[in-house]
C-alpha positions in Angstrom: -24.0 -37.0 26.3 -21.5 -34.4 28.6 -22.6 -32.6 31.5 -24.2 -29.2 31.5 -20.3 -28.5 34.0 -18.1 -30.3 31.6 -19.8 -28.5 28.7 -18.8 -25.3 30.2 -15.8 -26.6 31.2 -15.0 -27.6 27.7 -15.2 -24.5 25.9 -13.8 -22.5 28.8 -10.7 -24.6 28.2 -11.4 -24.4 24.1 -11.4 -20.5 24.4 -8.5 -20.5 26.8 -6.0 -23.0 24.9 -7.1 -21.3 21.6 -5.9 -18.0 23.0 -2.7 -19.2 23.9 -2.7 -20.4 27.5 -0.8 -22.8 29.0 -2.2 -26.4 29.6 -1.5 -25.4 33.5 -3.5 -22.1 33.0 -6.4 -22.9 31.2 -6.5 -26.1 33.8 -6.9 -23.4 36.8 -8.9 -20.9 35.1 -11.8 -23.4 34.2 -11.7 -25.0 37.1 -10.4 -28.3 36.2 -7.2 -30.6 37.3 -4.2 -30.6 34.8 -4.6 -33.9 33.9 -8.6 -33.7 32.4 -6.7 -30.9 30.2 -4.4 -33.7 28.9 -7.4 -35.9 28.5 -9.3 -33.7 26.5 -6.4 -32.8 24.1 -6.4 -36.7 23.1 -10.0 -35.6 21.7 -9.7 -35.3 18.2 -13.5 -33.3 17.7 -11.9 -31.3 21.2 -9.0 -30.4 19.0 -10.4 -29.5 16.2 -12.6 -27.0 18.4 -9.5 -25.7 19.6 -8.3 -24.7 16.0 -11.8 -23.7 14.8 -11.9 -20.9 17.9 -7.6 -19.9 17.1 -8.7 -19.6 13.3 -11.9 -17.6 14.4 -9.6 -15.3 16.9 -6.7 -14.8 14.1 -9.6 -13.8 11.0 -11.0 -11.4 13.8 -7.8 -9.8 14.8 -6.8 -9.6 10.8 -10.3 -7.7 10.2 -9.4 -5.1 13.7 -6.0 -4.3 12.1 -7.3 -4.3 8.3 -9.5 -1.6 9.7 -7.3 -0.1 11.5 -4.9 0.3 8.5 -6.6 3.3 6.9 -6.1 5.3 10.0 -2.5 4.3 10.5 -2.1 5.2 6.8 -4.0 8.6 6.7 -1.7 9.1 9.8 1.0 8.8 8.3 0.0 10.9 4.9 -0.8 13.6 7.8 2.8 13.4 9.3 4.6 14.2 5.8 3.0 17.9 6.5 4.9 18.2 9.8 7.0 21.0 10.6 9.8 18.9 11.7 12.1 17.6 9.1 13.0 14.0 11.1 9.2 13.1 11.6 7.9 14.1 7.5 11.4 11.9 6.7 10.3 9.2 9.4 6.7 9.2 7.5 7.9 9.3 3.9 10.3 6.5 4.8 7.5 4.3 6.2 5.0 5.1 3.7 7.8 3.9 0.7 8.7 0.5 3.1 4.8 -0.6 3.6 3.7 0.6 -0.2 6.3 -1.9 -1.2 5.5 -4.3 0.8 1.7 -4.2 0.3 2.4 -4.4 -3.4 5.0 -7.0 -3.2 2.2 -9.1 -1.0 -0.3 -8.5 -3.6 1.7 -9.4 -6.5 2.6 -12.8 -4.7 -0.9 -13.4 -3.7 -1.8 -12.9 -7.6 0.7 -15.1 -8.7 -0.3 -18.1 -5.9 -3.7 -17.7 -7.4 -2.4 -18.2 -11.1 -0.3 -21.2 -9.8 -3.3 -22.7 -8.0 -5.6 -22.2 -10.8 -3.1 -24.2 -12.7 -2.8 -26.9 -10.4 -6.6 -27.6 -9.5 -8.6 -25.6 -12.1 -11.9 -24.5 -10.8 -10.6 -25.0 -7.3 -11.1 -21.4 -6.1 -14.4 -20.9 -7.2 -16.3 -19.0 -4.9 -13.6 -18.0 -2.7 -13.2 -14.0 -2.5 -9.4 -13.5 -2.2 -8.6 -10.6 -0.4 -6.8 -8.8 -3.0 -9.3 -8.6 -5.6 
């Protein structure tokens, strides 16, 4: 069983490494030697924990950006009513560009989902897609 200090250092290392810290930075911040970081990274369970935390960080970031997307879209729509023609034009161009990209992304996701259904019927059951 790992000592309480090691558990604390491991969680600190996991968080730092998942967040993009270098091995040297993580070691210094966790109060362990750099060699300890290299040794811990040899453990598949430890590496899996880093990937799990990294995936969680990415999911949280994505959720924050998605939530902010509605406000950003509202800002662009509001800018269409600006006094400056340059501002209105810039907003219109971005709306058209982003709308096209979003439509393409949604179409690609639907096509990939259809291919997945053909390749492995039933494999996606219970999986909620962001585009549906």
